[in-house]
N, C-alpha and C positions, 0 to 999 in steps of 0.2 A: 504494500499500500503507500502511496505518496501522500505525505503530509505536509501540506504548506501554512504557514503563518502568514497573514493579509491583513488589511486594512479597507474598511469600507464605510464610507458615510461617517468618520471618525471613529469607527469601532473597530477594535483588535479581535479576531478569531482565529482558531484554528480550521482546517477543512481539509478533507479528503480530496485528492484530485483524480477526476475521471473523465475518461475520451483519451484519442490520442490527437496529435496534433495541435499546434497553437490557437488555431481559429476553435476547436472542437472542445478544448477543455474548459471542465466546469469543476466547481468548488462544492462539494456537499459538506455543509458546516457540523464541526464536531459537538456535541454536548461536552461541556468539561474540558479537561486537559489530556492532551494524547498520551502521557506516560504511565497512566493509571487505566482501567478498563473504561471504555468509552462508546458511547452511541453514536450515529450519524441522526442529525435532526431531520434529513430528507430534505432541507432548505437549501435549494442550489441557486448558484450565482455564477455566472461567465467569469472565467479566468480575466477576460480583456478588461471587465467592469472594476477588478479591485487593484491595490498595490500591493505585490508581494514585500513582505517584510523579511528579515533574516528568518531561517526557519525555528530557529531557536535563540533565548536569550540566556546564554551560557554564564555561570557563575565564574569558571576561567576556561580558559583555552589554553591545552598544554600541547605544545608543537614540540616535533622531532626533526632532529636537523641530521643532514647527511646520512638518510636512509636508503639511498640509492646509489650504487658505486660510482656510477659514470656521472653523476652530478655530483659527488666529493671531488672526482678527479679533474672536471672541467673548471673547478677553482682551486683547483692545487692541494685540496686535501686530503688526508689518510683517512680511510674508513675507522671511526672511532671504536674502540674495544667495548664500549657499552654506550647504549643510547645518549645521545645529547639532546635533553629537554630544557625549554626554556618555555616563558610565558607570553600570551598576548592577551593585555587587557581588553575588557567588556567593551570598554569604548574604541577599540579597533575594530569592533563588529558592524559589516555593513551586507545588504541583501541585494539581491541580484536587481539589477537595474540602477541602483545607487551609485553615486561617482568616489572614485577614488582621488583623493585631495592630494597633488604632488606637494610633500612636506618641504618647507621651506629652507632648511637644513642639508638637502641633498641635492647633488646633481647627477646622480646614477640610480633611478629607480629600476627596480626588476620586478616581473610576474614569476610566481611559483606555483604551479598548477601541483594540487593534491586531493588525496581521498581523506575525508573527514569523519572521524566515527563520533556520534551522538550517543551519549551515555543515557540509560534509560532508567536506572534506578540507583539509590545512594550503594556506594559499595568501597570496600577496602580489603586490601590483601586478597584481591579475588584468585583462587587457583585458576591454572590453565584450564582445567575441564569446564570450568564454570563462567569463562570469559563472553561466552554468546548469551548465557543469561542476563548480563547487565548492559548489554547493546541496544539500543532503541532503532538504530539504523545509521543511513550513509548519506552525506549530501557532498556536493563540489566544495573545495576552499581555494583561496590564492593568496599565498602567504607573501605578500607584498613585500618588498625587502628595501631598505634604502640601502645600496650595496657598499655605496662608497663609507658610509656611517658605519656600517656593520664591521668594516675593514680598520677603521680609524680608532674604534672604541671595543674596549676588551668586553664589555657586555653588550648584549643584543636589544636591551629593552626599549633603546628609540630608535634603532634601525629597523627593529621588527613589529614594536609596540604602539606607533603613533597611530593617532586617529585616521580611521579607514582603510587600515591594511589589513583588514581579515574579510575580504568577501565571503559570504556562505550563502549557499542555495543552489538552486531555485527553493528547492523543498527536499525533504526527507525520505529517502526510499528505504522502507521498513523490513521488505523481503528480498533479499538479495545476497548473493555469495561473492563476498570483496577479493577471494583469493587471485584472481586472475582476469583484471577488467582493465581494457585500453583507457589511458588517461591522457588528453592532451591539452594543450594551449592554443590559441591563434591569437593574432593582435592584426588587427584590421584587415581579418580573412585569411592573413599568411599563418600558416603553421609553423609554428616554434617548437613545442615540445609534442613528443610523441613517446609514451612508455605504457608498461603494463603492471600493474599492483604486483603481480608475481614477481617482480624484479627487485621488492624490496629487500633489504639485508635483513632485518628483524619484522615479523610477522605482527598482525594486530594483536594475536593472543600475546607474545613477546612483549608488545608495548603496555598493555594494559595491565600485565602482571608487574611489568617493570614500574610503571607509575603508580600502580594501588599500594604497593609496598611503602610507599613513602607519604601518599596522602588520599584523604576520601574524595572520591568523584560524586557530583550530585546529579540529580536527573536534569538533562540538558547541557551537561558539561561535553567540551569537544577535544577530540584528539586530532592532531593534523599528524600526519603519518608521514612526511616526507615527499620530496619532489624529483621526478626522473630528470634526466639531463635536457640542455638546452634551453634554460633560463636566461633571459636577456632584457634589456632596456626597454622602458616603457617612457611615452611623451606626453606633454599635455595635449589633449586631443586624440589620442589612442582609444581605441575599443577592444578589452582584451575578454576574451571567452576562453573559460575552462569547460571542457567537456569528458565526463565520464562516463563509459559504457553502463548503461542499465538505470542511471540516475536521469541526467539532464543536463542541461548548458547553463553556466552561470556567467552573466555579462556585466561589464562595469565600463564605464569611461573614464579617463582619466582628465582631470580638469586643475586649473590653477588654483592652489590654496587662498583662500581670503576672498 
């Protein structure tokens, strides 16, 4: 099931996405929140009549760096012995169709297409065999990065945590095997990144176990699983799209900040 979060007439709701093709999609409004048992209301609105919002509002976004060998190599980095984890704040999260604001402190902004894992229940110290039980679903993400700032500063907080640096969407797919999906990024229609989730160095199970050894994850929290090779620059006016097989396409335009 595809679960979207949207606004219409000033109200915010979740809905199940039904139909095929952009012109035929409708939202069946959900009663309650999707992390618990819920019912479909039967009240349907065309997708074209709503504004899609970030599909979740995470308490935290835990991102993983250098989880694809070719991406590590393209930036001159070694594959780390343990997963490299960092945070992106909630204020960095935007939805499909929202604008990425080019930060004033950078001159080298990059796209990074990623599969995002959405957590469905509070969990801590999750054993490998229970990982699937705590996952709500999957969505597309773009770990937008100020590459020059990342190289200049030892911590990645500003380079990867600035406002609008974490596009998520367009919705969460709850029924999906994430083991071997095509993941790609285009800029102005030109393909930049093309890889498969099977190329991850560490699996989703590895990452959930590793992260929850240290911290509690809450419903709606997001794990970014790393990016394949092909990252590259973004400029004001560019339109960047992240497409993941079985989920859909996350599209954002880059604008000047301010």
